N, C-alpha and C positions, 0 to 999 in steps of 0.2 A: 492256551486254555481260554474258553469263552468266559467273559465277565458275567457275574451274576448281579442282578439288581435286587436290592433290599429296599422296600418302601416301609418307612415307619409312619403309621397313621395315628392321629390323635383325635378321638371324638371330643368335642368341646362345646359346652353350653355355658355362656357367660363366665369365661375364664380369662378375662382381659388381664388381670393382675398376675396370673400364675403361668400362663402358657409360654411366654417368652423364655423364661429360664429353662423350661423343659426342652424347647426347640434348640436352644443354644448349647445344651449339654448332650445332644444326640451325637455320638461319634460318627464322623463322616469318613475317616480313613482307617477302617478296621482291617483291610487286607487289599493287596494290590489288584486282586481279581474280583473285588466287590465294589459296586457303586451304591451309595446310599442316598435316597431322596426322602423328603418329608412331605406328608399329606395331612392336611387338617380337614376334618369333617365338622363344619360349623352347624350345630344342631339348632338352628333358629335363634342364635344369640341376639340379644337386644343391647349389648354393650359394645365395647371396642375390641372384642376377641379377634375378629378378622384383621383389623388394622394392626394389632399387636403381633399377630402371627406373621403377617407379611413383613413387618419391620424386623422380626427375629430371623427371617430367612427361610420360611416355608416355601417349598418348591411348587406345591399344588394346594389349592383351597377349593373345597366343594361346599357350598352353602345350601342347606336344606330350607325349604320355604317356611317351615314351622318347626317347633320343638316336638320331635316325634318320640323321644325317649332313647335311652342308652342302647337298648337292643337294636333299634332301627338305625342308629348312628354307626354301630359296629358292623351291622349287615352292609351298610353303604360303604364303609371303609374297606371291607374285604372285597366287595364287588369292584370298587374303584381301583384298588391295588391290583387286582387281577386284570382289569381293563388297561391299566398303565404298564402292564408287562412285568410285574414283580415276580421274581423267582421265589422270594420269601417276603412275607409281610409281618411286621411287628406292630402290635397294638400297645400303646402306653397311654395312661390317663393324662389329661392336660392339667391336673391339679398339683403337680410336683410332689406327690406322695411316693412315687416310684422312681428308682434311680436310672435315668436315661443313660448315664455313663456305663451301666452294667449290661446294656443291650448285647454286646458281643458274647457274654456268658449265656444269654438266652439263645443265640444263634448257634453256638458251638455244637450241641447235640444234633442239630439238623445238618450242619456241614460235615459232621463226622459220620452221618448215615445211621445214627442211633435213634432218631425220633423224627416224626412228621409234624409234631405239634408240641410246643413247650409252654410251660407256665412258670412265671416267677413266683416263688414261694416265700412269703414273709415268715412263715412258721418254721421253715428250714434255715432262714436267715435271721433277720431281726424284726421284732414287732414292738419295740420300745415306744411307749406313748399311745398305743392303740387302746381306745376306751373299752372297758370291761364288757359292756353290752354288745359292742361290735365283735369282740373276741368270741363271746358265747354264741352269737348268731352264726358266726363263721364256723365254729366248731360243729354246730348242729347241722347246718346245710352241707358241710364237707363230709360229715359222717354219713348223711343220707346218700350223697353221691357215691361214697365208697361202698356202701351196702348195695346200691343198685348196680354198680359196675363190678363188684366183687374184686376190687383191688384198692389198695390204700392210697388215698389222696390227702395231702397235708393242707393245701390252701385252695379250696374250690372257688373262692371269690376274687382271686387276684385280678388286678387291672393291668397286668403286664404279660403279654403272650406273644408267641411267634408261630407262624403257620407256613408250611411248605405250599408250593403253588397248588398242588392237588388238594391239600387241606382247605385252603381258602376257597377253592372252586366248589368243593362238596359240602362245606360247613353250612348248616341250616340253623337259623335262629327263628324260632316259631312264635315269638312275641316281642313287642316293641319295648316294654318297660326295662328289661334287663336281659343279659345274655349269658351270664357267668356259668350257671348250672347246665342249661340246655345245650350249649355249644360243645361242652366236654362230653356230655352224655351222647350227643349226636355223633361226634367224630370217633369216639372209642367204639361205639356200636357199629360203625362202618369199617372198623379195622385199622384206623390210624393209630400209630404209636405215640403215646404221650409221655413226656418226662418233665419232672419238676426241677427247677434250678433255684438254689438259694439266692435271695436278693435282700437288699437293705431297705427297710421301710422307714419313712419319715412322715410325721403328722403334718397335714396340710396347714398352712398358715394364712391362706386367703380363701374366701368363699366358704361354701358349705356343701355337704354331700346332698345329693338329690334323694337318697334312700330314705323312705319312711316305712316304719315297721308294718303298719297295717296294709299299706299298698303292696309292700314286698311279699307279705304272706298271701294276700289275695291274688296276686299276679303270678308269682313264681311257682308256688306249689301246684296249681292247675297245669302250668306249662310243663313242669317235670313229669306229671302223670301223662299228659298228652304225648310228650316225647317218648316215654318208655313204652307206650302202648301202640304206637303207630309203626308200621313196617318201614325199614330202611334198606336201601340197596348198597351192597358193598362193592366199591369200585376196585379195579386192578391197580394196586398202589405200587409205584416205582420207588423202591426203598432207597436207592442210591442216586436219586435224581439231582441232589444238590451237594454231593460229596465234594469237599474242597480240601485237597491234601495239604497238610502242614498248617491248617488254620490255627490249631492250638498253639503251635510254635511261633506263629507270625502275628497273631492278633494283637492289636494295640488300640487303646482308646485315645483319640485325639480330635 
């Protein structure tokens, strides 16, 4: 059986203190027919993010010339993963809020042929410690996504996601500030199957979120409207492209 390559990419902006634990916790030996590599998208950091990522064992580092925003960094991460030959790409934030050790759970529906795109859901897992204003904002934007897609979504803002090769190829992020809403709207409208997977959330202990309420509202809402009103082309999706027999029985985190 042909080995499949999984590339875990981390968009990172000034995450010198938190990126190493994330990289070190990424499971490398999840299955005998899966190779795992780590890619860091350095979004114009001015601290020691790149140095810390190299020391922690990142396989690939792409440094952008300036800070372009999370949407731009995720777009670059998907493009670079595709260029590097990834069969599946996994995105995880570099701030250590999301459980890198649970990446195999995110991959499982894709390897089972049940999904093309998965999202780690804090609201199906644990959200202990999330600030009230962040919960309320998440609820509102997730509800908006659910209404637009006419299907229930529990955590539309998750920073932990996995993409089949076709999904990473066809995903479009139409603005640079953020990606969370528009990429799901885009992929589901194109016919890709999405599935949410429970994950364990932990509050970041270093650095601070780039999200600012006013900027988020002024950037994200227009992007959602633009995404929902523009035409999209539905590709012919290979539903079983990444099926890996016995992954559930053999998966292990190490």
